[in-house]
FILUMMAR-324048 format. One record per residue (C-alpha): residue in three letters; x, y, z. Coordinates in steps of 0.5 Angstrom, whole numbers, plus 500, padded with zeros to 3 digits. Layout:
N
NODE pagu  c1  c2  c3
NODE  ala   X   Y   Z
...
END
This chain:
861
NODE pagu  c1  c2  c3
NODE  met 227 506 209
NODE  ala 223 507 216
NODE  leu 221 514 214
NODE  thr 218 511 207
NODE  thr 215 506 211
NODE  ala 212 511 216
NODE  ala 210 515 210
NODE  leu 206 510 207
NODE  val 203 507 213
NODE  ala 200 515 215
NODE  gly 198 515 207
NODE  gly 194 509 208
NODE  ala 191 511 214
NODE  ser 189 517 211
NODE  val 186 514 205
NODE  ala 182 509 210
NODE  ala 179 515 214
NODE  tyr 177 518 208
NODE  leu 174 512 205
NODE  asn 171 511 211
NODE  ala 168 518 212
NODE  lys 165 518 205
NODE  tyr 162 511 205
NODE  his 161 509 212
NODE  ile 164 503 212
NODE  his 166 502 219
NODE  arg 158 503 221
NODE  asp 156 498 216
NODE  leu 160 493 218
NODE  ser 158 494 226
NODE  thr 151 494 224
NODE  ile 152 488 220
NODE  thr 156 484 226
NODE  lys 151 486 231
NODE  thr 145 484 227
NODE  lys 148 477 225
NODE  ser 150 476 232
NODE  ala 143 477 235
NODE  glu 140 473 229
NODE  arg 145 467 232
NODE  ala 143 468 239
NODE  thr 135 468 237
NODE  ala 136 462 233
NODE  arg 140 458 239
NODE  ala 134 461 244
NODE  ala 129 458 239
NODE  ala 133 451 239
NODE  asn 133 451 247
NODE  gly 126 453 248
NODE  thr 128 459 252
NODE  leu 125 465 247
NODE  ser 120 468 252
NODE  ala 122 475 254
NODE  trp 120 473 261
NODE  asn 127 471 262
NODE  phe 130 477 260
NODE  phe 126 481 265
NODE  ala 127 475 271
NODE  glu 135 476 270
NODE  gln 134 484 271
NODE  val 130 483 277
NODE  lys 136 478 280
NODE  lys 141 484 278
NODE  gln 138 490 281
NODE  pro 132 488 285
NODE  asn 131 494 289
NODE  ala 132 499 283
NODE  thr 127 503 281
NODE  cys 123 499 275
NODE  ile 117 503 274
NODE  trp 115 511 275
NODE  thr 109 514 275
NODE  arg 106 520 278
NODE  glu 102 516 283
NODE  ala 107 511 285
NODE  glu 114 508 284
NODE  phe 115 500 283
NODE  thr 122 497 284
NODE  phe 124 491 280
NODE  gln 122 486 285
NODE  glu 116 489 286
NODE  ala 114 489 279
NODE  his 116 482 278
NODE  asp 112 480 284
NODE  met 106 484 282
NODE  ala 107 481 275
NODE  cys 107 474 278
NODE  gln 100 475 282
NODE  tyr 097 477 275
NODE  gly 099 471 272
NODE  his 096 467 278
NODE  tyr 090 471 277
NODE  leu 089 469 270
NODE  leu 090 462 271
NODE  ser 085 462 276
NODE  leu 080 464 271
NODE  gly 082 459 266
NODE  val 087 462 262
NODE  lys 091 457 258
NODE  arg 098 457 256
NODE  gly 098 460 249
NODE  asp 092 464 250
NODE  leu 091 471 248
NODE  val 088 476 253
NODE  ala 085 483 251
NODE  val 087 489 254
NODE  tyr 083 495 254
NODE  leu 087 500 258
NODE  gln 090 507 258
NODE  asn 097 508 260
NODE  cys 098 506 267
NODE  ser 103 502 271
NODE  glu 099 496 271
NODE  phe 099 496 263
NODE  pro 107 493 263
NODE  ile 106 489 269
NODE  leu 100 485 266
NODE  trp 104 484 260
NODE  leu 109 481 264
NODE  gly 105 477 268
NODE  leu 102 474 261
NODE  trp 109 472 259
NODE  ala 110 469 265
NODE  ile 104 464 264
NODE  gly 106 463 256
NODE  cys 101 468 254
NODE  ser 100 474 251
NODE  pro 096 481 250
NODE  ala 092 483 245
NODE  leu 093 491 245
NODE  ile 086 494 244
NODE  asn 086 502 242
NODE  tyr 082 504 248
NODE  asn 079 510 243
NODE  leu 075 505 239
NODE  ala 068 504 240
NODE  gly 062 500 237
NODE  pro 063 496 231
NODE  ala 071 497 231
NODE  leu 071 495 238
NODE  met 067 489 237
NODE  his 071 487 231
NODE  cys 078 487 234
NODE  leu 075 483 240
NODE  lys 073 478 235
NODE  val 079 478 232
NODE  ser 083 476 238
NODE  ser 079 470 240
NODE  ala 080 472 247
NODE  glu 076 470 253
NODE  ile 078 475 258
NODE  leu 078 483 257
NODE  ile 081 487 262
NODE  val 078 494 262
NODE  asp 080 500 264
NODE  ser 076 504 270
NODE  asp 076 510 266
NODE  pro 069 512 266
NODE  asp 069 513 258
NODE  cys 073 507 257
NODE  ala 068 503 261
NODE  gly 062 506 258
NODE  arg 064 504 251
NODE  val 065 497 253
NODE  glu 059 497 257
NODE  glu 055 499 251
NODE  gln 057 493 248
NODE  arg 057 488 254
NODE  ala 051 484 251
NODE  ala 054 483 245
NODE  ile 061 481 248
NODE  glu 059 476 253
NODE  gly 053 473 248
NODE  glu 056 473 241
NODE  leu 064 473 243
NODE  asn 063 469 249
NODE  met 068 474 252
NODE  lys 068 476 260
NODE  pro 070 483 261
NODE  leu 073 485 268
NODE  leu 074 492 270
NODE  leu 081 493 273
NODE  asp 078 498 279
NODE  glu 081 498 286
NODE  asn 077 492 288
NODE  leu 080 488 283
NODE  lys 087 490 284
NODE  ser 086 489 291
NODE  tyr 083 482 290
NODE  ile 089 480 285
NODE  ala 094 482 291
NODE  thr 092 476 295
NODE  phe 095 471 290
NODE  pro 102 468 291
NODE  ser 108 472 288
NODE  ala 112 466 286
NODE  val 114 465 279
NODE  pro 109 461 275
NODE  asp 112 454 273
NODE  glu 117 454 268
NODE  ser 113 449 264
NODE  phe 108 455 262
NODE  arg 114 458 258
NODE  lys 119 453 256
NODE  gly 119 451 249
NODE  ile 115 457 246
NODE  glu 115 458 239
NODE  gly 118 463 235
NODE  gly 112 465 231
NODE  ser 107 465 237
NODE  pro 105 472 238
NODE  ala 109 476 244
NODE  cys 103 481 243
NODE  leu 098 483 238
NODE  phe 098 490 235
NODE  tyr 092 492 231
NODE  thr 093 496 224
NODE  ser 089 499 219
NODE  gly 093 496 214
NODE  thr 091 499 207
NODE  thr 083 499 207
NODE  gly 078 496 212
NODE  leu 077 495 219
NODE  pro 083 494 223
NODE  lys 087 488 222
NODE  ala 091 485 227
NODE  ser 099 483 226
NODE  ala 103 479 231
NODE  phe 109 482 234
NODE  thr 112 475 234
NODE  thr 116 472 240
NODE  ser 122 471 236
NODE  arg 122 478 234
NODE  met 121 481 241
NODE  tyr 127 477 243
NODE  tyr 131 480 237
NODE  ser 129 487 239
NODE  ile 131 486 246
NODE  leu 138 484 243
NODE  thr 139 489 238
NODE  ser 136 495 242
NODE  asp 142 499 244
NODE  leu 145 499 237
NODE  phe 143 507 237
NODE  glu 146 508 244
NODE  ser 154 510 244
NODE  ser 154 511 252
NODE  arg 149 507 256
NODE  gly 148 509 263
NODE  ser 147 505 269
NODE  arg 141 509 271
NODE  asp 138 510 265
NODE  arg 130 512 265
NODE  trp 126 512 259
NODE  tyr 119 517 259
NODE  asn 114 514 255
NODE  cys 107 518 254
NODE  met 105 515 248
NODE  pro 100 510 247
NODE  leu 102 503 250
NODE  tyr 097 499 245
NODE  his 102 502 239
NODE  gly 108 499 237
NODE  thr 113 505 238
NODE  gly 111 506 245
NODE  gly 109 499 248
NODE  val 115 495 245
NODE  arg 120 500 247
NODE  leu 117 500 254
NODE  gln 118 492 255
NODE  val 124 492 251
NODE  cys 127 497 257
NODE  leu 124 493 262
NODE  cys 127 487 259
NODE  arg 134 490 259
NODE  gly 134 493 266
NODE  asp 132 500 264
NODE  ser 127 504 268
NODE  val 121 507 265
NODE  ala 117 513 267
NODE  ile 110 512 264
NODE  gly 105 519 263
NODE  lys 098 518 262
NODE  lys 098 521 256
NODE  phe 101 527 252
NODE  ser 101 534 254
NODE  thr 105 540 252
NODE  arg 104 543 259
NODE  asn 106 537 263
NODE  phe 111 533 259
NODE  trp 118 537 261
NODE  arg 115 537 268
NODE  asp 114 529 268
NODE  val 121 528 265
NODE  ile 125 533 270
NODE  asp 121 530 276
NODE  ser 122 523 274
NODE  glu 129 524 272
NODE  ser 129 521 265
NODE  thr 135 521 261
NODE  his 131 519 254
NODE  phe 124 519 252
NODE  ile 119 516 246
NODE  tyr 116 520 241
NODE  val 111 520 235
NODE  gly 112 525 230
NODE  glu 108 531 232
NODE  thr 110 530 239
NODE  ala 116 535 237
NODE  arg 112 540 234
NODE  tyr 107 540 239
NODE  leu 113 541 244
NODE  leu 116 547 240
NODE  ser 109 550 239
NODE  ala 109 551 247
NODE  pro 112 558 249
NODE  pro 119 558 252
NODE  ser 120 556 259
NODE  pro 125 555 264
NODE  leu 124 548 264
NODE  asp 126 547 257
NODE  arg 133 545 259
NODE  gln 133 543 266
NODE  his 132 536 264
NODE  lys 137 530 264
NODE  val 135 528 257
NODE  arg 141 525 253
NODE  gly 137 522 247
NODE  met 130 521 244
NODE  tyr 127 515 240
NODE  gly 121 514 236
NODE  asn 119 516 229
NODE  gly 115 521 224
NODE  leu 120 527 226
NODE  arg 119 532 221
NODE  pro 125 535 217
NODE  asp 123 542 219
NODE  val 123 541 226
NODE  trp 129 536 227
NODE  glu 134 542 228
NODE  arg 130 547 231
NODE  phe 128 542 237
NODE  arg 135 540 238
NODE  glu 137 547 239
NODE  arg 132 549 243
NODE  phe 131 543 248
NODE  gly 139 541 248
NODE  val 137 534 246
NODE  pro 144 531 243
NODE  ser 142 524 240
NODE  ile 136 523 236
NODE  cys 134 516 234
NODE  glu 129 516 228
NODE  phe 127 509 226
NODE  phe 122 507 220
NODE  asn 118 501 221
NODE  ser 111 498 220
NODE  thr 107 494 225
NODE  glu 108 488 220
NODE  gly 116 489 220
NODE  met 118 487 213
NODE  phe 122 493 212
NODE  gly 126 497 217
NODE  leu 131 503 217
NODE  leu 134 507 223
NODE  asn 138 513 223
NODE  ile 142 515 229
NODE  asn 143 522 229
NODE  his 148 527 233
NODE  gly 149 533 228
NODE  pro 146 536 222
NODE  tyr 149 531 217
NODE  ser 144 526 217
NODE  ala 138 530 220
NODE  ala 131 530 217
NODE  cys 132 523 214
NODE  val 129 516 217
NODE  gly 135 512 216
NODE  his 142 511 213
NODE  his 145 506 209
NODE  gly 153 506 207
NODE  leu 156 503 201
NODE  ile 156 496 204
NODE  leu 149 496 206
NODE  arg 147 500 199
NODE  lys 150 494 195
NODE  leu 147 489 200
NODE  phe 140 491 199
NODE  his 140 493 192
NODE  asn 136 488 190
NODE  thr 132 487 196
NODE  tyr 129 494 198
NODE  ile 127 496 191
NODE  pro 122 503 189
NODE  val 117 502 184
NODE  ala 112 506 180
NODE  ile 105 506 182
NODE  asp 099 508 178
NODE  ser 096 514 182
NODE  val 089 512 180
NODE  thr 088 505 182
NODE  gly 094 504 187
NODE  asp 097 498 183
NODE  ile 104 497 181
NODE  leu 105 500 174
NODE  arg 107 495 169
NODE  asp 110 495 162
NODE  pro 104 493 157
NODE  ala 109 489 153
NODE  thr 113 485 158
NODE  gly 108 485 164
NODE  phe 113 487 169
NODE  ala 114 493 174
NODE  thr 118 499 173
NODE  arg 123 500 177
NODE  met 125 507 180
NODE  ser 131 510 181
NODE  tyr 133 511 189
NODE  glu 134 518 188
NODE  glu 127 519 185
NODE  gly 123 514 190
NODE  gly 117 510 189
NODE  glu 113 505 193
NODE  met 118 500 197
NODE  ile 117 493 195
NODE  val 121 487 199
NODE  ala 124 481 196
NODE  val 122 475 199
NODE  ala 124 467 198
NODE  asn 116 465 200
NODE  glu 110 468 203
NODE  ser 112 465 210
NODE  ala 117 471 211
NODE  phe 111 475 213
NODE  gln 108 473 219
NODE  gly 101 475 216
NODE  tyr 095 478 219
NODE  trp 092 475 225
NODE  lys 087 470 222
NODE  asn 086 474 216
NODE  pro 089 470 210
NODE  glu 086 474 205
NODE  ala 089 480 207
NODE  thr 095 477 208
NODE  ser 095 475 201
NODE  lys 094 482 198
NODE  lys 101 484 201
NODE  phe 105 480 196
NODE  val 106 481 189
NODE  arg 109 476 183
NODE  asp 112 477 177
NODE  ile 115 484 178
NODE  phe 122 483 174
NODE  glu 122 476 172
NODE  lys 117 470 172
NODE  gly 116 467 179
NODE  asp 119 472 183
NODE  leu 116 474 190
NODE  tyr 115 481 193
NODE  tyr 112 484 199
NODE  arg 109 491 198
NODE  thr 110 496 204
NODE  gly 105 501 202
NODE  asp 110 506 203
NODE  ala 114 511 199
NODE  leu 121 513 200
NODE  arg 127 515 196
NODE  arg 134 515 198
NODE  thr 140 520 196
NODE  ala 146 518 193
NODE  asp 150 518 199
NODE  gly 145 513 203
NODE  his 140 518 206
NODE  trp 133 515 206
NODE  his 127 520 206
NODE  phe 120 518 207
NODE  leu 115 521 202
NODE  asp 108 518 203
NODE  arg 104 513 206
NODE  leu 100 510 200
NODE  gly 093 507 200
NODE  asp 087 509 203
NODE  thr 089 509 210
NODE  phe 092 516 213
NODE  arg 095 519 219
NODE  trp 092 524 223
NODE  lys 094 526 230
NODE  ser 099 521 230
NODE  glu 093 516 229
NODE  asn 092 511 223
NODE  val 085 512 220
NODE  ser 082 507 216
NODE  thr 077 510 211
NODE  ala 073 504 210
NODE  glu 071 504 217
NODE  val 069 511 217
NODE  ala 065 510 211
NODE  val 061 505 214
NODE  val 060 509 220
NODE  leu 058 515 216
NODE  gly 054 511 211
NODE  glu 049 508 217
NODE  phe 047 515 218
NODE  pro 040 516 215
NODE  gly 040 520 209
NODE  val 047 519 207
NODE  leu 047 515 200
NODE  glu 054 514 200
NODE  ala 060 516 204
NODE  asn 067 516 200
NODE  val 073 518 206
NODE  tyr 080 520 204
NODE  gly 085 524 207
NODE  val 087 532 205
NODE  leu 093 536 206
NODE  val 092 542 211
NODE  pro 097 547 211
NODE  asn 101 548 218
NODE  tyr 098 541 220
NODE  glu 101 534 220
NODE  gly 099 528 217
NODE  arg 092 529 213
NODE  ala 085 531 216
NODE  gly 079 527 214
NODE  cys 074 529 209
NODE  ala 068 525 207
NODE  ala 065 526 200
NODE  leu 057 525 202
NODE  gln 052 523 197
NODE  leu 045 525 200
NODE  asp 038 523 199
NODE  pro 035 528 195
NODE  ser 029 528 200
NODE  val 033 530 206
NODE  arg 038 534 202
NODE  glu 035 541 204
NODE  arg 034 539 211
NODE  phe 040 535 213
NODE  asp 042 534 220
NODE  trp 049 535 221
NODE  ala 049 536 228
NODE  gly 046 529 228
NODE  leu 051 526 224
NODE  val 057 529 228
NODE  arg 054 525 234
NODE  his 053 519 231
NODE  ala 060 519 228
NODE  arg 063 521 235
NODE  glu 059 515 238
NODE  lys 062 510 233
NODE  leu 069 512 232
NODE  pro 075 515 236
NODE  arg 075 522 236
NODE  tyr 081 523 231
NODE  ala 077 519 226
NODE  val 071 523 225
NODE  pro 072 527 219
NODE  val 074 535 219
NODE  phe 071 536 213
NODE  ile 065 534 209
NODE  arg 064 535 201
NODE  val 057 535 199
NODE  val 057 531 192
NODE  glu 051 531 187
NODE  ala 054 524 185
NODE  ser 059 519 187
NODE  asp 065 518 183
NODE  his 067 510 181
NODE  ile 073 507 177
NODE  his 072 502 172
NODE  asn 072 496 177
NODE  asn 066 500 181
NODE  lys 071 502 187
NODE  gln 071 509 189
NODE  asn 075 514 186
NODE  lys 079 517 192
NODE  val 084 520 188
NODE  pro 081 526 184
NODE  leu 078 528 191
NODE  arg 084 527 195
NODE  asp 088 532 190
NODE  glu 083 537 190
NODE  gly 083 537 198
NODE  val 079 543 201
NODE  asp 083 548 197
NODE  pro 077 552 194
NODE  ala 082 554 188
NODE  lys 082 547 186
NODE  lys 075 545 187
NODE  gly 072 542 180
NODE  thr 079 542 177
NODE  lys 080 534 178
NODE  val 073 532 180
NODE  lys 068 532 174
NODE  asn 062 537 175
NODE  gly 065 538 182
NODE  gly 065 545 182
NODE  ala 058 546 185
NODE  asp 060 541 191
NODE  arg 060 544 198
NODE  val 065 544 202
NODE  leu 064 544 210
NODE  trp 068 544 216
NODE  met 068 543 223
NODE  lys 072 546 229
NODE  ala 074 541 234
NODE  glu 070 545 240
NODE  glu 064 545 235
NODE  asp 059 540 235
NODE  thr 056 541 227
NODE  tyr 059 542 220
NODE  asn 057 549 219
NODE  ala 055 552 212
NODE  arg 057 559 214
NODE  arg 065 557 213
NODE  glu 064 554 206
NODE  met 070 557 202
NODE  tyr 069 560 195
NODE  thr 074 562 189
NODE  gln 072 567 184
NODE  asn 076 570 178
NODE  lys 082 565 180
NODE  his 083 569 187
NODE  thr 081 565 193
NODE  thr 077 569 197
NODE  leu 078 565 203
NODE  arg 084 560 202
NODE  gly 082 554 206
NODE  ile 083 553 213
NODE  thr 090 557 214
NODE  thr 086 563 214
NODE  leu 081 561 218
NODE  ser 086 558 223
NODE  asn 090 565 223
NODE  tyr 084 569 225
NODE  lys 084 573 232
NODE  pro 080 579 235
NODE  met 083 585 232
NODE  asp 078 590 235
NODE  arg 073 591 240
NODE  cys 067 595 241
NODE  gly 069 602 245
NODE  his 063 602 249
NODE  cys 062 595 251
NODE  ser 069 591 250
NODE  ala 065 586 246
NODE  ser 070 583 240
NODE  ser 068 586 234
NODE  his 072 583 228
NODE  trp 076 577 227
NODE  gly 081 578 221
NODE  pro 088 575 219
NODE  leu 094 576 223
NODE  gly 097 581 219
NODE  ser 100 582 212
NODE  lys 103 575 212
NODE  ala 097 571 214
NODE  ala 094 573 208
NODE  asp 096 572 201
NODE  ser 099 579 200
NODE  ser 098 580 193
NODE  thr 091 578 193
NODE  met 090 583 198
NODE  arg 093 588 194
NODE  ala 089 586 188
NODE  arg 082 585 192
NODE  pro 081 587 199
NODE  glu 074 584 200
NODE  phe 075 577 204
NODE  leu 070 574 209
NODE  ala 070 577 215
NODE  his 067 574 221
NODE  gln 064 578 226
NODE  arg 061 578 233
NODE  leu 056 583 235
NODE  pro 057 587 241
NODE  ser 053 585 247
NODE  ser 046 587 247
NODE  ser 047 591 254
NODE  cys 052 596 250
NODE  ser 049 603 251
NODE  arg 051 605 245
NODE  thr 046 604 239
NODE  pro 048 603 233
NODE  gln 055 601 235
NODE  cys 061 603 231
NODE  met 065 598 229
NODE  arg 072 598 225
NODE  met 074 593 220
NODE  arg 081 592 217
NODE  thr 082 590 210
NODE  gly 088 590 205
NODE  arg 087 597 204
NODE  gly 086 600 211
NODE  ser 080 601 216
NODE  trp 073 602 214
NODE  phe 068 604 219
NODE  trp 060 602 219
NODE  thr 054 602 224
NODE  ala 051 595 225
NODE  lys 044 595 229
NODE  thr 044 588 233
NODE  lys 038 585 230
NODE  ser 037 588 223
NODE  leu 040 589 217
NODE  ser 044 595 216
NODE  thr 048 598 210
NODE  met 055 602 211
NODE  ala 053 609 212
NODE  ser 053 615 217
NODE  gln 061 614 219
NODE  pro 067 617 215
NODE  arg 068 615 208
NODE  thr 061 614 206
NODE  ala 059 613 199
NODE  ser 057 621 198
NODE  met 063 623 201
NODE  leu 067 619 196
NODE  ala 063 622 190
NODE  thr 064 629 193
NODE  arg 072 627 194
NODE  ala 072 624 187
NODE  lys 069 630 184
NODE  arg 074 635 187
NODE  arg 080 630 185
NODE  lys 077 630 178
NODE  gln 074 623 179
NODE  arg 081 619 181
NODE  cys 080 612 183
NODE  ser 075 612 189
NODE  arg 072 606 192
NODE  val 065 605 194
NODE  met 063 599 199
NODE  ala 057 596 201
NODE  ser 056 591 207
NODE  trp 051 589 211
NODE  leu 050 584 217
NODE  met 045 580 220
NODE  arg 044 578 227
NODE  cys 045 570 228
NODE  arg 042 566 234
NODE  asp 049 565 237
NODE  gly 051 572 236
NODE  phe 055 571 230
NODE  ala 055 574 224
NODE  val 059 574 217
NODE  ser 060 580 213
NODE  arg 062 580 206
NODE  val 065 586 204
NODE  ser 066 589 197
NODE  ser 070 594 193
NODE  leu 069 598 187
NODE  arg 073 603 184
NODE  val 071 608 179
NODE  ala 075 609 173
NODE  arg 080 614 173
NODE  arg 079 621 170
NODE  leu 071 619 169
NODE  arg 067 625 168
NODE  ala 061 625 173
NODE  ser 056 626 168
NODE  ser 057 619 165
NODE  val 057 616 172
NODE  trp 050 619 173
NODE  ser 047 618 166
NODE  ser 049 610 167
NODE  met 045 610 174
NODE  arg 039 614 171
NODE  ser 039 609 165
NODE  ala 039 603 170
NODE  ala 034 606 176
NODE  gly 030 611 173
NODE  arg 029 616 178
NODE  ala 035 615 182
NODE  gln 038 621 185
NODE  lys 046 623 186
NODE  ser 045 621 193
NODE  asp 043 614 192
NODE  leu 050 612 189
NODE  glu 051 608 196
NODE  ala 048 601 194
NODE  lys 041 599 198
NODE  met 040 592 199
NODE  val 033 590 199
NODE  pro 032 583 202
NODE  ser 025 579 202
NODE  cys 024 572 205
NODE  ser 017 569 202
NODE  gln 016 561 202
NODE  gly 023 560 203
NODE  arg 026 565 197
NODE  val 031 570 198
NODE  ser 031 576 193
NODE  leu 037 581 194
NODE  lys 036 587 189
NODE  met 042 592 189
NODE  leu 039 598 186
NODE  pro 042 603 184
NODE  thr 049 601 183
NODE  pro 054 605 178
NODE  cys 054 603 171
NODE  ser 048 598 173
NODE  ser 043 595 168
NODE  ser 036 593 169
NODE  lys 036 589 163
NODE  thr 041 584 165
NODE  lys 039 579 170
NODE  met 044 574 173
NODE  met 042 568 178
NODE  phe 047 564 183
NODE  ser 046 558 187
NODE  ala 052 560 191
NODE  met 049 556 197
NODE  glu 044 550 197
NODE  leu 041 552 204
NODE  pro 034 550 207
NODE  arg 029 553 203
NODE  ser 033 558 200
NODE  arg 035 561 194
NODE  ser 039 567 192
NODE  glu 038 572 186
NODE  val 042 579 184
NODE  ile 040 584 179
NODE  cys 047 586 177
NODE  gly 049 590 170
NODE  arg 054 588 165
NODE  ala 059 592 168
NODE  met 059 587 174
NODE  pro 057 580 171
NODE  arg 061 576 176
NODE  ala 057 579 182
NODE  val 057 573 188
NODE  val 051 572 193
NODE  met 051 568 199
NODE  thr 044 568 203
NODE  glu 040 564 208
NODE  cys 033 565 209
NODE  ala 032 568 215
NODE  ser 025 565 217
NODE  thr 029 558 217
NODE  gly 034 560 222
NODE  ser 039 562 217
NODE  gln 046 565 220
NODE  leu 049 568 214
NODE  thr 048 573 209
NODE  gly 053 577 204
NODE  val 054 579 198
NODE  met 061 581 194
NODE  leu 061 585 188
NODE  ser 067 582 185
NODE  arg 069 585 179
NODE  ala 068 590 173
NODE  arg 068 588 166
NODE  arg 075 589 162
NODE  lys 071 593 157
NODE  gly 068 600 158
NODE  pro 068 606 162
NODE  met 070 601 168
NODE  ala 075 597 165
NODE  arg 080 597 171
NODE  leu 079 595 179
END
């Protein structure tokens, strides 16, 4: 009997262990228990009037006054020192007339004074409005106006101070706000104030709905919107902050180089201080300094935002990679393909990936220690899945309007399966569940939708699309709406469009984000409709200067698409969807946008100051000559002039960098060419270019046009070889270069195969019929450029199987007072010409003979 009982107990334990492992029952119950306990504690603190987060920090000061509180490269502060400085800041602000409940605008970079000032504001019952220090012009003024603050604390960094100084008259006059530069003089003055704790009356009875801080978010459209991180939410966050840590140490230190004006970096930093953890603050993220800072500060955890991990992985291996003491990392946006590679290389055992928004209505947490739950943003076991089945719901979205799709018959929304996913909406009892955007009731009301599944129900729109697997793993799909993320920052399309629209000559700007291979997030692209009177002489460099003056660097569009007419939908709103779907892939141009095939797509490299037409991308015969930015970004010097060591060619990084099938079928591609320096003693210089079919040589004069000649494999040699080999497949290549003002030139290289087993007499007779007196030695194509009154003509005479009867014109580039012509034959109806007028300082000349007809003696390429 005893054996039977023991067997039953063992069997029951095995079954329970199996069910727990499969459905994660214990973890769900633990999460529910801790969160409910934190909710009750928060409610008690609100009833007692002790919700201020200052109380947590003051308690830690009593426990460990001499422990390190804040570490920076410049200095270290103990908890007692940080406490005393915070009190001094509080008394200083009171002397300026700041009152309990006021907001103080903070325009600071990462520094030790940032969290101390924040704590000092809590000490007197106030809170900071955290302004992105990259903002300038109208966006900065908008954020300051929303805060209604009377004091603005400004970083002493020259760039930050300069942006505020430009708006000083408006800040002081229109907003009645006083900017204060936090330089060494002001710091010394603040140090003269008493370090005694301000009276408790400043903190007693703080309401849970009051802001602990004010963050700014782009929302879905428009200028940045302010969202309050409430006092009760901060209190709750401190209580639940150790949910993901199984072994919290007494000497934990958190390294944070993420912007402190962001929720991820700012809130986590204050949470650490309030629960007794030390923090190490980096001024800004740097792959070179990241691990050195982590090691020198002896940090055990660090805070990240998406691309941080990828940037660290891209750095060359270093002995510092595993010399750290890091046990865990905390943040959001870690990409699935980076997750395990990062853990393996740097040896970080614990990764805590969370998903949440500034508004805080829908949150997920993934505490990961191995490959099982890697690459997801959260996990719900069986209990949580059942509990939130009718709370967090994915619905279908209209991709054109961005509205929730509704059944025409019932008017209700379409609920998607969790496995397929959709925009997540959150069931709420009333609108008070969302604190709302600060002093923006109109924007707040747009976040709610009614009558979704039945009359009278109410849901909050998150604006994010997610899906959940059958075993409870949540995966992020996309950020819906107009806002997109680039370089870890939210970019508001409306803000960028307003700035671009202010520039002379821009009739309308439609801004959107486009996917770029090998880059995180979406790069900014602006579809511009230009004034016809300035279209041919538009000042692209001036547009860049204007945008950089008014926008943060990351918000300046990387791409420009010049359109003939703007695209709107039925309600007169800009239609971004077709433009976003086409992106900047030349193969897709014109497939979604009506009459968009003739649009020009320009782009700007980070180190340049203009949008350059030289880098326009083309597609011909369903083959991409230049496949977007991927090929451009993978170009590197391959050969150098043997005489002067000047870089002579930028080509794709091996066969894997380019589309190998395209290179086999079509060896022509756009080759960026840097001409050798004028000091080179050899003229003409010999250069080599590698194509998909080997190396070809030509000579190039540095200041004039030239053709392929005098080097191995000239046209005449090819003709002779073709005869000897009974006219087997050969190649005729033609190219020329133009010296540019900046020393760059672009060469369009083309190939043409002579049909196999084609009798030589047929070739020559075709030539003679087209060129009359042409000789056999003229098989090599000759380019005759001319420029007169803004017109460029390029004639190719003679070419094999050409015909003077057929004249085809291509406007491949609409550049200043420039047009393009080509005389080509029926055998080459798809010739493409790209030119710029040399008299106007143009920088590009090229031609591509792309394809022969499928019929006739030249049927095959």
